[in-house]
C-alpha positions in Angstrom: 10.2 -7.7 14.3 6.6 -7.7 15.4 5.4 -11.3 16.1 1.6 -11.6 16.6 0.1 -14.5 18.6 3.2 -16.7 18.3 4.3 -19.8 20.0 7.6 -20.0 18.3 9.9 -17.5 16.7 13.2 -18.6 15.2 16.1 -16.3 14.1 19.0 -17.5 12.0 22.2 -15.5 11.5 23.9 -16.5 8.3 27.3 -15.0 9.3 27.1 -15.4 13.1 30.8 -16.2 13.4 31.5 -12.5 13.0 29.0 -11.5 15.7 30.4 -11.1 19.3 27.1 -10.8 21.1 23.4 -11.1 20.2 20.6 -10.0 22.5 16.8 -10.0 22.3 14.4 -7.7 24.2 10.7 -8.6 24.5 7.8 -6.1 24.2 7.7 -6.0 28.0 11.3 -4.7 27.8 12.7 -7.8 29.4 16.2 -8.6 28.3 16.5 -12.2 27.3 19.7 -14.2 27.6 22.5 -13.1 25.3 23.4 -15.6 22.6 26.5 -16.3 20.5 25.0 -18.9 18.2 23.8 -19.1 14.7 20.2 -20.1 15.5 17.9 -19.9 18.4 14.1 -20.1 19.2 11.8 -18.1 21.3 8.7 -19.9 22.6 5.5 -18.3 23.8 6.5 -15.0 22.3 4.1 -12.2 23.3 2.6 -9.8 20.7 4.3 -6.4 20.2 7.5 -4.8 19.2 10.6 -6.9 19.6 14.1 -5.4 19.6 17.2 -7.2 18.3 20.6 -6.0 19.6 23.9 -7.1 17.9 27.4 -6.3 19.1 29.8 -7.0 16.2 33.5 -8.0 16.2 35.9 -5.4 15.0 36.4 -7.2 11.7 32.7 -7.5 11.0 31.3 -6.0 7.7 28.7 -3.2 7.9 25.7 -5.5 7.7 24.5 -8.8 9.1 22.1 -11.0 7.1 19.5 -12.8 9.2 16.3 -14.7 8.7 13.2 -14.8 10.9 10.5 -17.5 10.8 7.2 -17.1 12.6 4.5 -19.6 13.5 1.0 -18.7 14.7 -0.3 -20.1 17.9 -3.8 -21.1 16.6 -5.1 -22.2 13.2 -8.5 -20.8 14.1 -7.1 -17.3 14.4 -5.8 -16.4 10.9 -2.7 -14.2 10.5 -2.6 -10.8 8.8 -1.4 -11.4 5.3 -0.2 -9.2 2.4 -0.4 -10.0 -1.3 0.4 -8.0 -4.4 -0.2 -8.1 -8.1 -0.1 -6.1 -11.3 -2.8 -5.2 -13.9 -0.7 -6.6 -16.7 1.1 -9.9 -17.3 4.5 -9.6 -15.7 6.3 -10.6 -18.9 4.5 -8.2 -21.2 4.3 -4.7 -19.7 3.7 -1.9 -22.2 5.0 1.4 -20.7 2.7 3.4 -23.1 -0.3 2.0 -21.3 -1.5 2.3 -17.7 0.1 -0.1 -15.2 -1.6 -0.6 -11.9 0.0 -1.9 -8.7 -2.4 -3.7 -6.3 -1.8 -4.9 -2.8 -4.3 -6.6 -0.4 -4.1 -6.6 3.4 -6.4 -9.1 5.1 -6.9 -11.1 8.3 -8.6 -14.2 7.0 -11.6 -12.9 5.0 -11.6 -9.5 6.7 -9.9 -6.5 5.0 -7.7 -4.1 6.9 -8.1 -0.3 6.7 -5.8 2.6 7.5 -2.6 0.7 6.8 0.5 2.3 5.4 1.3 0.4 2.2 4.4 1.2 0.2 5.5 -0.2 -3.2 9.2 -0.2 -4.1 10.2 -0.6 -7.8 13.8 -1.0 -9.0 14.4 -0.3 -12.7 16.9 -1.9 -15.0 19.6 0.6 -14.1 19.2 0.1 -10.4 17.3 3.3 -9.6 14.6 2.9 -6.9 11.1 4.4 -6.9 8.9 4.3 -3.8 5.3 5.3 -3.7 2.3 4.8 -1.3 -0.7 2.7 -2.3 -4.1 4.0 -1.3 -7.5 2.5 -0.3 -9.5 5.7 -0.6 -12.3 4.8 -3.1 -11.6 7.9 -5.3 -11.9 5.8 -8.4 -8.5 6.7 -9.8 -7.6 4.0 -9.6 -8.9 2.7 -6.2 -12.6 1.8 -6.6 -13.8 1.0 -3.1 -12.5 2.5 0.2 -12.0 0.1 3.0 -12.0 -3.1 1.1 -8.4 -3.9 2.0 -7.2 -3.4 -1.6 -4.6 -0.7 -2.0 -3.7 0.5 -5.5 -1.8 3.1 -7.5 -0.5 3.7 -11.0 3.2 3.1 -11.7 4.6 5.8 -14.1 8.3 5.5 -13.3 9.4 3.6 -16.4 12.8 4.5 -17.8 13.9 1.9 -20.4 13.1 -1.5 -21.7 14.1 -4.4 -19.4 13.6 -6.1 -16.1 12.0 -4.3 -13.1 11.5 -5.7 -9.6 8.6 -4.9 -7.3 8.2 -5.4 -3.5 5.5 -4.1 -1.2 5.5 -3.4 2.6 2.6 -2.8 4.9 2.8 -1.1 8.3 -0.1 -1.3 10.8 -0.5 1.5 13.4 -2.7 2.2 16.4 -5.3 3.6 13.8 -5.4 0.5 11.7 -8.6 -1.6 11.9 -9.9 -5.0 10.8 -13.1 -4.2 9.0 -16.0 -6.4 10.2 -13.6 -8.1 12.6 -16.3 -8.1 15.4 -19.4 -8.7 13.3 -22.0 -10.2 15.6 -25.6 -9.4 16.4 -25.2 -5.6 16.3 -28.6 -4.5 15.0 -29.6 -3.6 11.4 -27.0 -2.7 8.8 -26.4 1.0 8.1 -27.7 2.5 4.8 -25.6 1.5 1.8 -23.1 4.1 0.5 -23.7 5.6 -2.9 -22.0 4.1 -5.9 -20.2 1.3 -3.9 -17.3 3.7 -3.1 -17.2 2.9 0.6 -16.9 -0.5 2.4 -19.0 -0.5 5.6 -16.8 -0.1 8.8 -19.4 -1.6 11.1 -17.9 -4.0 13.6 -14.3 -2.9 12.9 -11.7 -3.7 15.6 -8.2 -2.4 16.1 -5.5 -4.6 14.4 -2.6 -3.4 16.5 0.8 -2.6 15.1 2.3 -5.0 12.6 4.7 -5.3 9.7 4.3 -7.3 6.5 6.5 -7.6 3.4 5.8 -9.2 0.0 8.3 -9.8 -2.7 6.4 -9.8 -6.0 9.5 -10.4 -8.1 10.2 -9.2 -11.6 8.2 -7.7 -14.4 9.4 -6.8 -17.9 8.9 -3.7 -19.9 8.8 -4.5 -23.6 10.0 -1.0 -24.7 11.5 2.2 -23.5 9.2 4.8 -22.1 7.8 6.9 -25.0 9.1 10.4 -25.2 7.1 13.4 -24.2 4.2 13.7 -21.8 3.1 10.1 -21.9 0.6 9.9 -19.1 -2.5 12.2 -18.7 -3.9 13.3 -15.3 -6.4 11.0 -13.6 -10.1 11.7 -14.2 -12.0 13.8 -11.7 -14.7 11.4 -10.5 -16.2 13.1 -7.5 -17.0 16.7 -8.7 -19.6 18.3 -6.5 -21.4 21.7 -6.9 -23.2 23.6 -4.2 -25.1 26.9 -4.8 -25.3 29.9 -2.4 -27.3 32.7 -4.0 -25.4 33.6 -7.2 -22.3 31.8 -6.1 -21.5 28.2 -7.1 -18.8 26.3 -5.2 -17.1 23.3 -6.8 -15.3 20.5 -4.9 -13.3 17.6 -6.1 -10.4 15.4 -5.3 -7.3 16.7 -7.1 -5.8 14.3 -9.7 -2.1 14.0 -10.4 -0.1 15.2 -13.4 0.8 11.7 -14.5 -2.4 9.7 -13.5 -2.3 10.0 -9.7 1.4 11.1 -9.4 2.5 14.7 -9.1 0.3 17.8 -9.3 -1.8 18.8 -12.3 -0.4 21.9 -14.0 -3.8 23.7 -14.4 -7.6 23.1 -14.5 -9.9 24.2 -17.2 -13.6 25.0 -16.4 -16.3 25.2 -19.0 -20.0 26.0 -18.3 -23.0 25.2 -20.5 -26.5 26.6 -20.8 -27.9 23.4 -22.2 -27.3 19.6 -21.8 -24.7 18.3 -24.2 -22.5 15.2 -24.5 -19.7 16.6 -22.4 -17.2 13.8 -23.2 -17.4 14.5 -26.9 -18.2 18.2 -27.1 -16.2 19.6 -24.1 -13.4 21.1 -26.2 -15.7 22.8 -28.8 -18.7 23.8 -26.7 -19.6 25.8 -23.7 -18.0 29.0 -22.3 -14.5 28.7 -20.9 -13.7 30.0 -17.5 -10.1 31.3 -16.9 -7.8 28.5 -16.0 -6.9 27.9 -12.4 
């Protein structure tokens, strides 16, 4: 548990009669009074990592279910929030088409960058798939880096039915609130090309934090089609630099299924005249050996 700017934190144990001893340790490593109750409150809780210690009875099961409620100390200082959504209506997901998972991490109107965001999907058979969401502005699918919106394709369909989605966000010492200290700091920096980068001017550290969002269910209207259903993502940042008679190409590697996995190979074609590459790529130009 990582309360931030709290005046009250309340913890409720739903099967406390099986717990012999409960202890709480503050971020200052101060051991609070031991409890043997079903519910207690901590007032003036300092920010940081809190530790919960439970000593069970011999007859206690392997897990204890508990709930934690947090209340901020000031309405003028908004909390860090996490939200998630899909690119399709939850009740009408077609596994033959791209499905995007989005998550947004913000503090008030300010986005957070360099946060570890993980999506967890459970399929109709109970199998779990975890994958990281990114805010890198590569365009496949994330459009703008640093805007606090993390995204990724989901390709782990198995069969028709009900899937569940949850998202977690973990802030570290490297995480920042973008524009969190925007005051009179001089002229704005030059705009980034193509809108792929959100300005980091005025960013401040967010500190460590944890957030969890339960999206709930979405429904696949069919089984995943057989064969290689999903193509690799597009390469959107191809760059070429020349040094004498040598040309060096650089790009962000796409995945095998959109942005998941590793592409099997790359095919390069070069042209001695301008053509419509999107339409004529397969039938024009000279092919370079695959890489």
